[in-house]
Backbone as a printed PyTorch tensor [residue, N CA C, xyz], in Angstrom:
tensor([[[  0.8930,  -1.0580,  -0.0750],
         [  0.1190,   0.0870,  -0.0490],
         [  1.0510,   0.8210,   0.0170]],

        [[  0.6210,   2.3420,  -0.6180],
         [  1.5680,   3.4840,  -0.8270],
         [  0.9270,   4.3080,   0.3010]],

        [[  1.6360,   5.0890,   0.4990],
         [  1.7370,   6.1380,   1.9280],
         [  0.8080,   7.3630,   1.3040]],

        [[  0.4110,   8.3330,   1.7600],
         [ -0.2860,   9.5740,   1.9660],
         [  0.2380,  10.3740,   0.8610]],

        [[ -0.2280,  11.1210,   0.2090],
         [  0.8970,  12.1010,  -0.8610],
         [  1.0010,  13.4220,   0.9140]],

        [[  2.1280,  14.2480,   0.4370],
         [  2.3300,  14.9810,   1.3370],
         [  1.5710,  16.1260,   1.3210]],

        [[  0.7910,  16.6020,   0.3860],
         [ -0.3660,  17.7040,   0.6770],
         [ -1.7360,  16.7700,   0.0380]],

        [[ -2.6300,  17.0100,   1.0640],
         [ -4.0730,  16.5750,   0.7890],
         [ -4.4720,  16.9440,  -0.7290]],

        [[ -5.3430,  16.2240,  -1.2990],
         [ -5.9260,  16.6110,  -2.4260],
         [ -6.8980,  17.7800,  -2.3850]],

        [[ -6.6740,  18.4050,  -3.4200],
         [ -7.9430,  19.3190,  -3.5840],
         [ -9.4280,  18.8690,  -3.8810]],

        [[-10.3140,  18.9980,  -2.8510],
         [-11.5290,  18.5870,  -2.9690],
         [-12.3840,  19.6300,  -2.8840]],

        [[-13.7000,  19.6980,  -3.6480],
         [-14.7220,  20.6390,  -3.8740],
         [-15.0690,  21.4970,  -4.6270]],

        [[-15.1170,  22.8830,  -4.7360],
         [-15.5220,  23.4700,  -5.8000],
         [-15.1410,  25.1090,  -5.2640]],

        [[-14.7420,  25.7010,  -6.0740],
         [-14.7640,  26.9270,  -5.6130],
         [-14.5630,  27.7740,  -7.2170]],

        [[-14.9290,  29.2010,  -6.9470],
         [-14.8620,  30.3150,  -8.3460],
         [-15.0310,  31.5220,  -7.4780]],

        [[-14.6200,  32.5110,  -8.1440],
         [-14.6840,  33.7880,  -8.0600],
         [-15.9130,  34.6320,  -8.5700]],

        [[-16.5910,  34.8200,  -8.3100],
         [-17.6200,  35.8220,  -8.9480],
         [-18.3570,  37.2530,  -8.3570]],

        [[-18.8950,  38.2900,  -9.6280],
         [-19.1940,  39.2810,  -8.7710],
         [-20.5560,  39.3550,  -8.3260]],

        [[-20.7030,  39.6810,  -6.9330],
         [-22.1040,  39.3390,  -6.2820],
         [-22.9660,  40.2220,  -6.9320]],

        [[-23.9500,  39.4870,  -7.4550],
         [-25.1990,  40.3640,  -8.2980],
         [-26.4000,  41.1050,  -7.0010]],

        [[-27.2870,  41.7730,  -8.1000],
         [-28.0660,  42.8670,  -6.9000],
         [-29.2360,  41.9670,  -6.3370]],

        [[-29.5900,  40.7380,  -6.3440],
         [-30.2190,  39.5920,  -5.7060],
         [-29.6200,  39.6360,  -4.5670]],

        [[-28.3010,  39.4000,  -4.4920],
         [-27.1340,  38.8410,  -3.3990],
         [-27.4290,  37.6820,  -3.2030]],

        [[-27.6160,  36.5860,  -3.9820],
         [-27.8150,  35.1950,  -4.2760],
         [-26.2340,  34.9590,  -5.3520]],

        [[-25.4970,  33.4520,  -4.7310],
         [-24.6790,  32.7960,  -5.9370],
         [-25.5030,  31.4210,  -5.8870]],

        [[-24.8430,  31.1200,  -7.1270],
         [-25.3350,  29.6560,  -7.6820],
         [-24.3000,  28.3730,  -7.4110]],

        [[-24.7170,  27.6590,  -6.7120],
         [-23.7280,  26.3890,  -6.6070],
         [-24.7750,  25.5400,  -7.1340]],

        [[-24.3040,  24.6110,  -8.0560],
         [-24.9210,  23.4820,  -8.9340],
         [-25.8950,  24.3030,  -9.1070]],

        [[-27.4720,  23.6960,  -8.6010],
         [-28.8530,  24.1950,  -9.2140],
         [-29.3990,  24.8960,  -8.0720]],

        [[-28.6280,  25.6090,  -7.2280],
         [-28.8700,  26.1190,  -6.2020],
         [-28.7340,  27.1190,  -5.6590]],

        [[-29.1980,  28.2670,  -5.3200],
         [-28.9560,  29.5260,  -4.9170],
         [-29.0390,  29.8340,  -3.4170]],

        [[-27.5940,  30.3210,  -3.1540],
         [-27.5750,  30.5300,  -1.3580],
         [-27.5950,  32.1130,  -1.5070]],

        [[-28.2130,  32.4640,  -0.2590],
         [-28.0100,  34.0680,  -0.0150],
         [-26.7090,  34.4920,   0.5220]],

        [[-26.3280,  35.5720,   0.2300],
         [-24.9110,  36.1830,   0.7290],
         [-25.3920,  37.5490,   1.3840]],

        [[-24.7540,  38.1960,   2.4530],
         [-24.9650,  39.3720,   2.9750],
         [-24.7520,  40.2670,   2.1140]],

        [[-25.7370,  41.4080,   1.9260],
         [-25.8530,  42.0870,   0.8540],
         [-25.2480,  43.4110,   1.0020]],

        [[-24.3130,  43.4230,   2.2450],
         [-23.7420,  44.3680,   2.2210],
         [-22.4690,  44.6360,   1.1230]],

        [[-21.9350,  43.3710,   0.3680],
         [-21.2700,  43.1560,  -0.6920],
         [-21.5350,  43.1870,  -1.7590]],

        [[-23.0840,  43.5620,  -1.9290],
         [-23.5840,  43.5820,  -3.5000],
         [-22.7610,  44.1540,  -4.2380]],

        [[-22.2080,  43.6070,  -5.2650],
         [-21.4020,  43.9310,  -6.5270],
         [-19.8900,  44.2970,  -6.3440]],

        [[-19.5040,  43.3900,  -4.8890],
         [-17.9850,  43.1610,  -5.0890],
         [-17.6710,  41.7000,  -5.2630]],

        [[-16.4930,  41.2460,  -5.6760],
         [-15.8970,  40.2630,  -6.0270],
         [-15.8700,  39.0840,  -4.7220]],

        [[-16.6560,  37.8770,  -4.9360],
         [-16.6480,  37.1090,  -3.5490],
         [-16.3220,  35.8010,  -3.8950]],

        [[-15.6570,  35.1580,  -3.2040],
         [-14.7530,  33.8640,  -3.2730],
         [-16.2110,  32.9540,  -2.7820]],

        [[-16.5930,  32.2940,  -3.7960],
         [-17.6870,  30.9930,  -3.3400],
         [-17.0270,  29.6760,  -3.1820]],

        [[-16.8840,  28.8290,  -2.2900],
         [-16.2000,  27.5770,  -1.9810],
         [-17.5360,  26.4360,  -1.6030]],

        [[-17.4840,  25.2280,  -2.0880],
         [-18.4590,  24.5530,  -1.6040],
         [-17.5620,  23.1580,  -1.2740]],

        [[-17.9870,  22.3550,  -0.5920],
         [-17.3270,  20.7610,  -0.4540],
         [-18.6100,  20.2820,  -0.1870]],

        [[-18.7070,  18.8440,   0.1380],
         [-19.8740,  17.8710,   0.4990],
         [-20.9370,  18.3580,   1.6690]],

        [[-20.0780,  19.3680,   2.2390],
         [-21.2960,  19.5110,   3.4190],
         [-21.3020,  21.2060,   3.7860]],

        [[-20.6040,  21.9580,   2.9190],
         [-20.9120,  23.7360,   3.0620],
         [-20.9190,  24.6100,   2.0590]],

        [[-21.3820,  25.4420,   2.2390],
         [-21.2460,  26.3580,   1.1950],
         [-21.0290,  27.5130,   1.5880]],

        [[-19.6690,  27.9510,   1.2910],
         [-19.0050,  29.5320,   1.9960],
         [-18.8010,  30.5690,   1.1560]],

        [[-19.1290,  31.6370,   1.6690],
         [-18.6450,  32.8350,   0.8070],
         [-17.8240,  33.3930,   1.4170]],

        [[-16.9000,  33.9130,   0.6600],
         [-16.0460,  35.1710,   1.4550],
         [-15.8740,  36.5350,   0.5840]],

        [[-15.6870,  37.3210,   1.2310],
         [-15.4520,  38.8460,   0.6350],
         [-13.7870,  39.3110,   1.2900]],

        [[-12.9200,  39.5750,   0.7480],
         [-11.7560,  40.4720,   1.5450],
         [-11.2290,  39.4340,   2.5520]],

        [[-11.3860,  37.9330,   2.4220],
         [-10.9680,  37.4010,   3.6010],
         [-12.5350,  37.4680,   4.6230]],

        [[-13.5710,  37.7230,   4.5540],
         [-14.2360,  38.1450,   5.4160],
         [-15.1240,  37.0820,   5.1560]],

        [[-15.9830,  36.1800,   6.0610],
         [-16.7710,  35.2260,   5.9650],
         [-18.1670,  36.1170,   5.7160]],

        [[-19.2220,  36.1410,   4.7780],
         [-19.9840,  36.8590,   4.6630],
         [-21.2680,  36.0830,   4.3910]],

        [[-21.1770,  34.4910,   4.1530],
         [-22.0490,  33.4000,   4.2250],
         [-21.7680,  32.0490,   4.1930]],

        [[-22.4710,  31.2670,   5.2870],
         [-22.1020,  29.7790,   5.4390],
         [-23.4760,  29.1970,   5.5160]],

        [[-23.5270,  28.2010,   4.6550],
         [-24.8230,  27.1510,   4.4870],
         [-24.3460,  26.2630,   4.3370]],

        [[-25.4730,  25.3480,   4.8280],
         [-25.1270,  24.0280,   5.0740],
         [-25.2090,  23.4990,   3.2890]],

        [[-24.7010,  22.6120,   2.5720],
         [-25.1040,  22.1630,   1.2230],
         [-26.4510,  21.4850,   1.0500]],

        [[-26.8750,  21.8620,   0.0940],
         [-28.2860,  21.2720,  -0.2710],
         [-28.2900,  20.2130,  -1.6150]],

        [[-28.4760,  18.9440,  -1.5270],
         [-28.5630,  18.3570,  -2.4990],
         [-29.4380,  18.1520,  -3.8780]],

        [[-30.7130,  18.6900,  -3.1390],
         [-31.8030,  18.7280,  -3.9570],
         [-31.4610,  20.0530,  -5.2260]],

        [[-32.4580,  19.9760,  -6.0830],
         [-32.2720,  20.8590,  -7.2820],
         [-33.3540,  21.7740,  -7.1040]],

        [[-33.0230,  23.1540,  -7.6080],
         [-33.9440,  24.6330,  -7.7570],
         [-34.3800,  24.8960,  -6.5210]],

        [[-33.3720,  25.1020,  -5.3710],
         [-33.9690,  25.2970,  -4.2200],
         [-33.0350,  26.8850,  -3.9950]],

        [[-33.7670,  28.1360,  -3.4500],
         [-33.4330,  29.0900,  -2.3750],
         [-33.3280,  28.8060,  -1.0830]],

        [[-31.8960,  28.8600,  -1.0080],
         [-31.3800,  28.8100,   0.3710],
         [-31.0770,  30.1000,   0.9900]],

        [[-31.9210,  30.9330,   2.0380],
         [-32.2440,  32.5620,   2.5360],
         [-31.7410,  32.2610,   3.9460]],

        [[-30.8630,  33.0750,   4.5850],
         [-30.0840,  33.1250,   5.7670],
         [-30.8930,  34.4590,   6.4140]],

        [[-31.8420,  34.1880,   7.3030],
         [-32.6580,  35.1460,   7.6630],
         [-32.2560,  36.4600,   7.7550]],

        [[-30.6910,  36.4340,   8.4020],
         [-29.9060,  37.8800,   8.6990],
         [-29.9870,  38.4780,   7.6170]],

        [[-29.2860,  37.7460,   6.2430],
         [-29.2120,  38.1180,   4.8010],
         [-30.5700,  38.7550,   4.3840]],

        [[-31.9160,  38.1730,   4.7210],
         [-32.8240,  38.8520,   3.7440],
         [-33.1610,  39.9820,   4.9400]],

        [[-33.2000,  40.0980,   6.4860],
         [-33.4720,  41.4120,   7.1400],
         [-32.5960,  42.1910,   6.4390]],

        [[-31.1560,  42.0730,   6.5420],
         [-30.3600,  43.1810,   5.8880],
         [-30.8580,  43.7700,   4.5280]],

        [[-30.9640,  42.9520,   3.8180],
         [-31.3270,  43.6030,   2.7970],
         [-32.7460,  44.1350,   2.5660]],

        [[-33.8500,  43.9970,   3.1840],
         [-34.9010,  44.6060,   3.6030],
         [-34.3810,  46.1540,   3.6490]],

        [[-33.4750,  46.0020,   4.9760],
         [-33.1350,  47.1740,   5.6050],
         [-32.2440,  48.3190,   4.2180]],

        [[-31.5150,  47.3630,   3.9360],
         [-30.8270,  48.3550,   2.8960],
         [-31.7700,  49.0850,   1.8560]],

        [[-32.9610,  48.1910,   1.1340],
         [-33.8650,  48.3700,   0.2220],
         [-34.6100,  49.6310,   0.7860]],

        [[-35.1650,  49.6170,   2.1440],
         [-35.6810,  50.8260,   2.9660],
         [-35.1440,  52.0470,   2.6790]],

        [[-33.6660,  52.1700,   3.0900],
         [-32.8930,  53.3110,   3.5490],
         [-32.4590,  53.5490,   1.9890]],

        [[-32.6150,  52.6930,   0.7740],
         [-32.2740,  53.3750,  -1.1020],
         [-33.5790,  54.0950,  -1.0870]],

        [[-34.8030,  53.8380,  -0.5840],
         [-36.0550,  54.0310,  -1.0490],
         [-36.4460,  55.5600,  -0.3900]],

        [[-35.8070,  55.7440,   0.8260],
         [-36.3700,  56.9470,   1.3850],
         [-35.4650,  58.0260,   1.1400]],

        [[-36.0490,  58.9270,   0.5090],
         [-35.1720,  60.1330,  -0.0530],
         [-34.7300,  61.2290,   1.0200]],

        [[-33.4250,  61.5910,   0.6150],
         [-32.3250,  61.7940,   1.6130],
         [-32.2420,  63.5220,   1.4320]],

        [[-32.6520,  64.3350,   2.7340],
         [-32.7500,  65.4740,   2.7080],
         [-31.5240,  66.4310,   1.7960]],

        [[-31.6810,  67.1550,   1.1750],
         [-30.7880,  68.2230,   1.0840],
         [-30.2290,  69.0190,   1.8800]],

        [[-28.8990,  69.0090,   1.7480],
         [-28.5530,  70.2820,   2.4540],
         [-29.3930,  71.7390,   2.4180]],

        [[-29.9880,  72.6070,   3.3700],
         [-30.8660,  73.5500,   3.4550],
         [-30.0290,  75.0710,   3.1240]],

        [[-28.5710,  74.7650,   3.2660],
         [-27.8070,  76.1340,   3.0540],
         [-28.0080,  76.9020,   1.6430]],

        [[-28.1320,  77.9130,   1.9050],
         [-28.3760,  78.6970,   0.5980],
         [-27.0180,  79.9250,   0.7140]],

        [[-26.3740,  79.9790,  -0.1940],
         [-25.3200,  81.0100,  -0.3630],
         [-25.8230,  82.4490,  -0.6060]],

        [[-25.4450,  83.3570,  -0.1360],
         [-25.6620,  84.5740,  -0.3510],
         [-24.9110,  85.2790,  -1.8090]],

        [[-25.8460,  85.5000,  -3.0120],
         [-25.3810,  85.8670,  -4.0970],
         [-25.2370,  87.3590,  -4.1220]],

        [[-24.1760,  88.1390,  -4.5030],
         [-24.6820,  89.4160,  -4.9140],
         [-25.3750,  89.7710,  -6.0620]],

        [[-26.3590,  90.7590,  -5.9420],
         [-26.9520,  91.0480,  -7.5630],
         [-26.1200,  92.5030,  -7.9410]],

        [[-26.4790,  92.3380,  -9.1780],
         [-25.8320,  93.5650,  -9.8430],
         [-26.6720,  93.9900, -10.9500]],

        [[-26.9250,  95.3410, -10.9870],
         [-27.5350,  96.1530, -11.8880],
         [-27.0630,  95.9550, -13.5090]],

        [[-28.0060,  95.6880, -14.3270],
         [-27.6860,  95.0380, -15.7290],
         [-26.8960,  96.5460, -16.4660]],

        [[-27.3060,  98.2700, -15.6650],
         [-26.9470,  98.8250, -16.3770],
         [-25.2570,  98.9110, -16.2500]],

        [[-24.8130,  98.5870, -15.1710],
         [-23.2630,  98.1680, -14.9740],
         [-22.5100,  97.3820, -16.0280]],

        [[-23.1720,  96.4050, -16.5460],
         [-22.8770,  95.7900, -17.6610],
         [-22.8310,  96.6550, -18.9290]],

        [[-23.6240,  97.3030, -19.0860],
         [-23.8460,  98.2700, -20.2800],
         [-22.5130,  99.3110, -20.1530]],

        [[-22.6910,  99.8840, -18.9480],
         [-20.9260, 100.8750, -18.9130],
         [-20.0330, 100.1540, -19.0560]],

        [[-19.7420,  99.0170, -18.8770],
         [-18.6080,  98.5260, -18.9240],
         [-18.0170,  97.8370, -20.2870]],

        [[-19.2580,  97.5080, -20.9010],
         [-18.8870,  97.2360, -22.3370],
         [-19.3760,  98.2090, -23.2930]],

        [[-19.5840,  99.4330, -22.6200],
         [-19.6700, 100.8640, -23.6340],
         [-20.8700, 100.9720, -24.6670]],

        [[-22.0290,  99.9510, -24.0410],
         [-23.7170,  99.8730, -24.9380],
         [-24.2520, 101.2490, -24.1570]],

        [[-24.8920, 102.0370, -24.8850],
         [-25.8050, 102.7860, -24.7050],
         [-27.3210, 102.0940, -24.1430]],

        [[-27.9900, 102.2950, -23.1450],
         [-29.1550, 101.9030, -23.0170],
         [-30.1070, 102.6640, -23.6920]],

        [[-30.6270, 101.5400, -24.0270],
         [-32.0270, 101.8730, -25.2080],
         [-33.1210, 102.3190, -24.1450]],

        [[-33.5170, 103.5890, -24.2690],
         [-35.0910, 103.9060, -23.3460],
         [-36.2850, 103.7120, -24.1210]]])
């Protein structure tokens, strides 16, 4: 019998994807939710026989048990609440600053004098 190799073989599945607006990643035929704070960023999706994990910039942003059924959407309740909160914040109009700068007004006759135009009465 041969001995084990010095480095364990790579098992599982790993991809680098940009997280879409719906904040779900697809692994095989299933969709897994990801925390919506990283929408639009590149995330690393890894899956093995038991778990599906998503990392963004070295931080774990999703961890789900692997589902072997097909056409399933697995949503973490924390991700759903965060998505709803972000949607509410985006829909709320933000007040614009009310500071109005004071602007000097000038009589148009001043421009006539500067340019040498005679005012027509």
